N, C-alpha and C positions, 0 to 999 in steps of 0.2 A: 504494500500500500504506500502511495506517495505521501510526501509531507503535507502538501496542500493542493487543492484544486487549481489555484492560480499558478502554482509552479508548473503543473502539467499543461495548463493553457498557454503559458509563456513559452514553454519548450516546444509545443506544437506549432505556435506561430513562428518561432525561430527556425524550426526544422522545415517548415513548409512556406517560408516567406515568399517565394516566387510563384507558388501555385495559386490558381484561382480559388478563392474562398466563398465568393458571392457573385451571382450574376443577377442584375436588376435593370430593367428597361433597356436592354441591349448593351449594357456596359458590364465589364468584368472587373472585379476588385480582388487583388491578391491579399494574402494574409498580411503582408507588409503594409499595403494600403490601409487596411482596416486598423491595424495597430497604430499607424500614424494618425488616423482620423480620431480614434478613441483618445489618444494622448492629447491631441489638440482640443477636443471637447472637454476633457478633464481639466486642462489648464484654463480654459475659458470659465468653467464653473468655479474654479478656485479664485480666479481674478474677480469674479462676481461675489465672492464672499462665502461660497459653500465650502465647508470643511469636511474632512473624512469622519465618518461615523455619525454625522448629523442627519436626522430624518428629513426628507423633503417630500413634498407633494407637488404634482404637476398635472397637466391636462394635455392629452394628445389631440390630434386633429378631430377625432370623433367625440371629444369631450368626455372621455372615460378617465377616471382618476387612476393614477398609478404612483408607485414610489420612485 
């Protein structure tokens, strides 16, 4: 059993960086693309004052509440 789920996820992203991870609306995104976008999104949230471990509530396009 691995130490933590995130360790396994990071290892998968590193091992598969060049492979397609997602195809959407005719565009393909590699694991490296997704990792970069997630890091950019996390940095934006941190600049806006959101900290690690703090609960958040938001609304998606369909107005459904999520964490």
